[in-house]
N, C-alpha and C positions, 0 to 999 in steps of 0.2 A: 070779822075778818078785815073789812075795809078800814075800821078804826086802827087795827093792828098794823096794816100796811102804811097808813099815814104816819103813825108814830115811828115806825121803823125808818121811813124816809127822812123824817125830821132828825132822828138820832144819828143817821149815818151820813147825812150831807155835810161835808166839811165846810167850815166858815173861816173868816179871818181870825176869829177867836181860836179855832182849832189849830191853825198854823202858828199862832202866837204861843199857845201852850206847848206845841211840839218843839218849837225852836227856842223858847225862852226869851223871845224878842217882843217888843211892843206891837200893838195892832197897827199903829201908824207906820212903823218901820216895815211891817209885813205888806201893808197896802202900797207903800212907796216902791218896794221891790217888785211887786206884781205889775206896777205901771211902767217898769223899765228901770227905775232907780239909778240913774246915771251918777248921782252924788253919793251913793252907798259904796262901801268897800265891796270889791268883786266877790270875796269869799262869803260876805253876809248875804248878798243878793243870790248867789248860787245856792247857798244853804236853804234859803226860803223857797226858791224855785224847785229845788229837789224835793223838799217836804210837800209842796203843792202837787208835784208830779206823783209822788208815792200815794197820796190819799185821793187823787183824782179831783182836786179842787177846781171848781168852775165858778166864776163870778156871777152874781145876779145882774145880768146885763140890763134888765129893765130898770133896776134901781140905779145902776151907774149912769144910765142915760138921763134919768130924772134929776140926779144930783149934778151932773157935769155937762150934759148936752152931748156927750160922746156916745157913739153907738158901739164901740169896741169891735167894729167891722171894717175890713178893707175890701174893696171891690176890684176884681181882675176882669177886665173886658177882653176876652181872648178870642182871636179870630178862629172860628171853627173850621175854616177851609185850609188851614195851614198844612202844607205838604211836606215839611221837613221831618225826617224820621226822628221820633223821640222828642220832638221839640216841646210839645204841650206838657207831657208828663215831667220832663226834666225842669222846665221853667216853673211849674207849680211846686215841684219838690224844693227848688231853690228858694222861692219866695216863702214857702212855709218854714224852711229852715231859718231864713232871715228874720222872720217875725217871732220866732220861738222865744218865749220869755218876755214878750212885750205886751201880753194881755190883749192880743187881737185875734179875731177869727178871719179867715180868708173866704170870701164868697166868690166862687168862680162862675162867670157868666159867659158861656160860649156864644158867639154871635156869628151867624152865617150871612148876614146882610148888613151893609153899612148903615142903611136907614134904621134897622132894628137897633144897631149899636147906639145911634144918636138918641133914639127914644128911651133906651135903657138908661143912658146917662142922665137924661132929663128927669126920669123917675127917681134916680138916686139923689140928684141934687135937690129937686123940689120936695122930696119926702125925707131928706136928711137921713138917708139909709146907710151911709158909710162915712167914715172920717177921712178917707183918702181913696184914690182910684189909680189903678195901673192900666194903661192902654197898650195894646200891641199893634204892630203893622200900620204905622202912621204913614200918611201921604204928605207930599210937599205942602199943600194948602189944606190941612186937615180941619174940617169944621168942628170936629169933636174937641180938638185942642183949643180952638178959638172959644168955644162955648165954656169949657172948664176954666180958661183964663178969666173970662168975663164973670163967671159964677163965683170965683174966688175959692174954690175947694182945692185942697192940696192934691196934686197928682204928679205922676211921672210916666213917661212913655218909653216903651221899648222901640226905639226908632226916632229919627229926627224929622223936623219940618223946616219950612222956609220962613216961618213967621218971625218977624223982627221982635215981637214980644217974647222975652225969654221964658223958657219952661224947663223943668227938670227932665233929663232923659239919660238913658243908657242905650248904647247901640253897638252892634258889631261893626268894626271898622272895615267896611266893604272896600274902600279905596286901597287900604293896606293889603287886603285879600287879593285884589286884582294885581297890584304891583308885585307882590311876592309870588303869586302864581305865574305871571308872565315871565318874571325873571328866572324862575325855576325851569319853565318850558324852554326858554332860550338857552339856558345852561345845558339842557338835555339835547339841544340841537334842533328844536322846532323853529320853523320859519314861516309857517302858515297855520295860524291858530283860529279856532272857532270858539266863540263864547256861547254857551248854552245858558240862557237867562229865562227864568220863570216870568211869564207875562202877567204882571200885576201892577197896580198903581202906586206901590209903596215907594217911599223916598230911597230905600235901599236899592231897589231895582233901577231907579232913575240914575243914582250915583254910579252903579256898576256899568251901565251902558256908556255914560260919558267918560268914565275913567278908562274903560277898556280901549276905546277908540284912541284916546289921547296917549296912553302909555304904549300901545302898539305902534303908533306913529313915532314916538320917541325912540323905540327900540329898532325901528326900521323893518318890522315884520308885517306880513300880509295878515289882515284881520277880517273876520266876518262874524256876524251875530246870528245865531239860531234861536228863535223865540219859541219857548216851550208854552204852547197854548193850554193853560190849565182850565179844566171845566169849572163852571161857577160853583158847583157843589163839591169841589175838591177832587183829588186824584182817585181814580177807580181802576178796575181791571182794564177797561178800554183805553184809558189814558196811558197806563204802563205799557200795554201792547203797542200803542202807537209810537212811544218812545223807543221801544225795541226795534220796531220797523225802521225808525229813523236811523238807528245805528247800522242796520243792514244797508240802508240807502247810502249812508256816508261811506261804508266800506266799498261800495261799488263805484263810487265816483272816481273818474280819472284824475281829478284835481283834489283828491281827498286831503283834508287838513292833516298835518303831522302832529298837531297838538290840540287839545280840548281843555277849556277852562269852564267848569260847571259850578253854578251857585246853588245846586240842590242835590242832595245825596240820592234821593229816589230817582231823579232823572239820570244821574250818573250810573246807577245800578242797571237801569233798563238799557241805556245806550251802550254800556260796556258789554252787556249780554248780547245785544244785536251785533256788535262788532265781532265778538268771538264766534257767533253763529256763522259769520262769513269768513272765518279764518284769520281775522285781524287780531294780533296779539298785543294787548296793552303792555307798554314797557319795552316793546321791541319794534312794532310797526307803527305805533302811535303812542304818544305820551298824554296822560290825562291827569289834570289837577282838579280836585273837587272840594267844595265846602263839605265839612263833616259835622254832623250833629249827633251821631250815634256811633256804635262800634261795628255796625253791620257791614258797611262798605269795606273797611279794612280787613274784616274777617273773611269775606267772600273773595275780594280782589286785593290782596296785599300789594300787587304791583301798581296799583293806583295811588299816587301821592295825594295827600289831603292837607287842607288848612282848616283846623277845627275851631268851631265856636263852642266854648264850654258853657252850654246853656244853663246848667244848674248854677254855675258861678254868676251868670248874668241875672238869674232869678234872685240870688242873694243880694246882688248889687242894687237891683230895682227896689227890693225891700228896704235896704239901707237908705237909699235916696228918698224914698217916700216917708220913712219915719223921720228923717232929718227935715223934710219939707213940712210935715205935720208939726214938728218942733219949732218951726219958724225960720229955718235957714233959707236965705235967698235962693231962688230958683237958678239964677245965673251961676251959682257956686256948686250946683248939683248936676253937672253935665259931663258924662264920662263915656269913653269908648273902650271896647274890648278888642285887643289885638288878636288876630288869628294865631293859633298854635300849629306850627308846621309838623307834619309827619311825613318825611321824605325818605325814600330809599327802603 
C-alpha cells in the first residue's frame, strides 16, 4: 500500500515537463512564465499560468533555493494590534492578488510587540528566509527600516519614516485626509472641530496631529484633539465601551464640538453610538467625517461622511513595489501615496 501511494504521488505531481506537454511550449519558456516572465507575450504567460492553476502546479522550492539562492517567499510583518476594521484581511488579500503569477508564497507574521518585530526581521535576514519583506505601521525613526536598509534586503513599508536614506513605501495620504475632511466640515457649517486620533507612535498619527492644527488655523476654526487611548493589546469590549461613554460625555458638554474628524472607523462607530444615546443626531446636531476601511460604518450610519482608504488596493500596490524592488529598481522611484476616496452625502 505504501509503495502504491508513493507511485501515485509521483505520477500525479505536475512538473515543468507536465506544463510543457500541456501547452506545447518549451520547458524554458514555462519556467520563465512561472518566474514572472515580463519579456514574454501576455497571452503566452497567461496560458502557462492557467495550465499551472488547473493542474495545481507547485514548484520544488528547496530545489529552486539551491539553484538560485531564492526562497520563493515574501514576509509580511503585520502589526497584530491594528484597530482598523477589515484592515488586515483586506491588506493580505491585496498583497496576495498582487503576487499572483509571480511564483511567490506570502508568509504573514503578526507581531504584537515592536521588539518581537525586530527579532523576527533579524531571523529572516540572518537565515535568508525571504526574498523581500513588507512592514506595516512604521514610526518616524523606525529601527526596523534602518536595519533592513543596512542589511540590503529588498523591502517596502506601508507607512513613511523620517530617514534620509530612501526606502520604498506606500502610504495613505493622511494630510490629504485631514485637509479634505476639514474642508467638508467647514462646508457643512462646522466652526468647532474635534479630531479623534488613535494614540500610537506611527508616522501617520504624527502627521495627522500636525496637519490638523495647521489646517484648522488656516481655516480660522476652533480645534481640539481628543486622543483615543488604545490598549497595548488592541481594542476590546472595554475600549469600545469607553469610546461610547466619550460620545455621551461630548453630547453633554455645553461647548460641544459641532464637527468631528476621526482617523479610525471603530472609534467613529462607538462615538456615534454614544452621541445618539444622548439624543445627538449626526448630520443634524453634529457633523462627522471618518476614515473608512470597511463597509460597516456607512451601512450602520449613512449620515456619517467618510474618506476611504482602499486597503486591498494598497496591498496590491505594496506587492507591486516590492516586486519592483526585488527586480532592482531604485527605492527612491518606489514611493507612492493613496489619496482618500470621499463618500459624502
